[in-house]
N, C-alpha and C positions, 0 to 999 in steps of 0.2 A: 074800599078803594080801587079803583080801576086799574089795570095792568096791561101794559100792550108790547109786542115784539116787533121790531123793525127789522127787516132785511134791506140793507141799502147796498144798491150796487152801483158801477161806474168806475171811475178812478178814484178809490176810497181808502186803499192800504198804501202805506208808505208815506203818509202825506199829513199826518196827526189827526185823523178822523177819531181815534178812538180816545184821544186826550180833549179834543173838542166835545165829543160827547158828553163825557164825563165833566168838563167846564159847565156846560149847559144844564145837565141834569142838577147839578149844584146849585146852581144859579135860580132854577126854577123849583128847587126844592123836592126832587124826585129821589128816588132809590131805585136800585137795579144793578146792571153790569153791562159791560160791551166786551165784544170779541172778533177778531179776524176769523173768516171762514177760510177752508182750503180753497173756495171756488173765487176767490177774490173779494167775496162782498164782506160787510162788516154786520154783526148781528148785534142789536141793541134791546135790552129788556128794561123799561120805565114802568114805575108806579107812583101814583099821587092823585091828586086833584085834575078833573078833566080840562080845566082851563090851562094847567099848569103842561100837561101832556101835549095839548094842541098847540100851545107855544114851543114846545121842544121838538115836536115834528115838523113844525115851520122852520126851525134852525137847522134840522138834519136835511131838509130839502136842500137848503143852500151848501152847507159843510164849511169846513176850513178853507183858507183862501187856494191852495194848490190842488184842491178836490175837484171833481166833475162828476156830480150826483147824476146818474143816468135814470134811477127809479127807488122808489121807496115802498116797499110792500110793508103794510100795517096788517097785524093779527091782533085782536083781542084775544088775553089769556087769563088764566087763573091767577088771582093774588096770591103772594107770597108774603105771608106775615111776618117771617122771619128776617126779612132782609131791612137792614136799618140804614146803609149808605149805599154809594154808588162806587161800583169798583171796575176796573178795566183788568179782564182775565188775559194772560199773555200765553 
């Protein structure tokens, strides 16, 4: 199964972005995690089928209501067969 890492920049912290990512990952049946980065960006790793990942990425370009997404950097990474859910890392 493919796995991608997203680095989302803009006004993405303090606006519910991690919860938004979790809700959408669950909606599309993806596993992985999300966390805030020290530089003000949000990092997300998701794994699942390609169609679901593409739909998820589309949602991340929009973000929740108060977010202002400036950019979404996408990198394909190695699969993690141990992850079974999507979680928010605090």
